[in-house]
N, C-alpha and C positions, 0 to 999 in steps of 0.2 A: 658766351660770355666770361671773362675773367675776372676773380675777385681778390682781393687782397684784404686780410685781416692784419692790422696793428695791435699789439700787446704793450702798454707801458704799466708796470709793477714798480716802475722806482720810488714812490712815494707812498704816504699812506694812504692818500686817494689814488685808484688805479684808473687808467682811462683806455679805452678802445677805441679805434676807427677802421671802417670800412672804405674799401673803393670799390668799384665796378666800370669795368673797361676805362678806366685813366680817371674818373671823377670820383670825390669823395661823398657817398651817398648816406653815411651813418655814422654817429659819434655819441660816445655817451662818458662820463666822469661821475665816479661813486667812490664814497667811502668806503676803504679796505676795513675800517673797526678793526683791525690788528687780525684779519680773518680770511687774508686773500683766497685761499686754498677752498674755503667754502663758498665764496661768492662769485668767481671769476669765471667758471664754467657758464654758470647760470645765465651771468652777465652776456658771454659771448653769445650764447644762445639768441638772446634779445636781440642784440645787434645786428646778427644774423639772419633777424628773423625766423629764425627756429630750423632754420638750413644747416646745420655745424660741417655738411659735407661739401659745401658751397667754394669754400676757397683753394685758390690754386697757390697761394704761397701764403706764409705767414712772416709779418715783420715783427720782430720783437725787440725792446728796450731793453740793452744788456748791462747797465750801469755805467757808474757808480750811483748806488741808491739803497735804498732800504735792503737790508740783509734777507730776511723773510720774504720780504714781498718781489724780489728778484730772482729766488728760489721759485717761487711758486709761477711767478710770468713764464719763466724760460723753459721750466719743467712743463707747464702746459704746452706751451709751443712745440717743447720737440714731441710731445705724445701725439698732439694732433698731428703735426707733419709726419709722424711714423704713421699714424693710423690711417693716413691721407694718400699718403705717397707724395708728398708735396715739399718743396725746398722749403726751409726755414733760414733768415735772414736776419741778422744783429746791427743794432746803431745803436753808439755810447750814448747815455744820457746828456751829454755835454754837447755832442754833433745836434742831437735833437732841439736842444735848446735854442742852437747857434742859428739851426734853418728856419727856426720861428721868430727870430730878431732881424732886422732892418739889415742892410752891409755897412758895414765900419767896422771900428775895432772897440773891442770891448771885452770883459771879462764874463764868463758863464761861473755862476755859481750853484750848488746844488746839495742842501743839508746833507751833513755827514756824520750826525750824531753828535752828543757829548757837547753842545752848542758849536762843534766846529761846521766847517763848509770844504766842500770841493770846489777847486777853482782853475782856471784855465785859460789863457789868452787866446781869442781868435779877432781873426781879420778877414772880412770877407768871406764869411764861412768857414775859414779853415784855420784849425789849431795852430797858435804861433810859439806857444809855451808848453813846457809839461804839465800833467797834471799832478796837483798839489792840493796838501790840505792847510788849510787859514784857520784862523781864531774870528770871530768878530772884528776884533780890536785892529786885527789885519786888514780890513777888506777895503778893497782898492776903489776908487771912483769907477763908473762908468760901468757897473754890474748888470748881469741879466740872469734872470732865473728864478728857482722858485725861492722867494724869502729875499727878492732883490728890492723889493718895496720898502722893507724897512729900512735900507741904505742908501736911499734915495735913488734906487736903481728901476728898472723894468722887469716887472714881473711876468712868468710866464707859467701858467696853470699846468698841471698833468696835461688836461684836455687840449689844451694848445699845442703843448709839445708832442703828443702823439699826434696830433692831426699833420705838424709840421714834419715829424717823422715820415708819417705818410707819404706828403706830398713830395719830400726828398727822393723816397722810392721810385715814385711813379715819374719822375724826372730825371731818374738816374738811365733809365732805357734797359731795354733787356730784362733777366728774370734773373731769382735769387740764386747763388752759386752752391747753397745746400751745404756748404762745410760747417764743421759743429759750431754752433755758438755756446761761449763760454762766459759766464757772467766776470765783470769787473768790479772789485770789491777794493775799496782804499786801504780796509784794515781788516782782522778779522773782527767777527762780532764779540760784543763783551757778555760773553758768557760765563756763569759761575755755578760749580756744583752745590747742591745742597748741604749743609753743615749734618753729619751725622749725630744724631740722637745718642746722649750719652747712655751705656748700658749699666743697668743696676748691678751693682757689685752684691754678690750672693751674702748672706747674713754668716 
C-alpha cells in the first residue's frame, strides 16, 4: 500500500493530508498558534493513524509563506524523509493554490506580512507572470488564495490548499525525485536584536 503525506505550514494554520493507493484518506487543519515546531509531529502521528513509518513519499509546501512555519515544515519533511529513506517533493504555495482553483485566468495571492501579499498570475493552472509583492491598494480583480475573500475573490484555506497539492501530486504520475527542497521566501524575516541595557557607571 503506497502512502503519501502532504505537509503545508505556509500559514499560521497548518494542514496535513494523506493519500493511500491514489486516494486521499485523511486530512486536517489546525491552528499553529505560532508553535508549529511543538504541534506538527503530534498532528502527523494522528493523521497517519500512529504509523509514522508508513509514508513512501512526503510532499511539502515550500513557500512563499510564514517564515518560521516553512522552516519547521520543510525541516520536518526532510527529517522524516531521511529517517525513512523516502523521497521528499516540494510544491510552491502559489502552485498549490492554483491547483485548488477552477481552470481559468486569475491572480493567486498569499499573505506576505506587514500587510503585503505575494501575487502571481496563473492561467489554466500554469504561472503566466513573475512572483511579486503587492499591497492591498494594488490588489487586482479575480484573486484566489488566502485572504482573497476580503477583496471579492475566492478564498482558499490551508486545508483546501494542502489537499489540492496532494491531488496535484497524485495526478503527476511517477514518484518524487528526492531533490533537496528549499524554502521560497519573498524577503528576509523582520528580526531585530534586543537593545543592550545601559551599564551602570562606577561612582
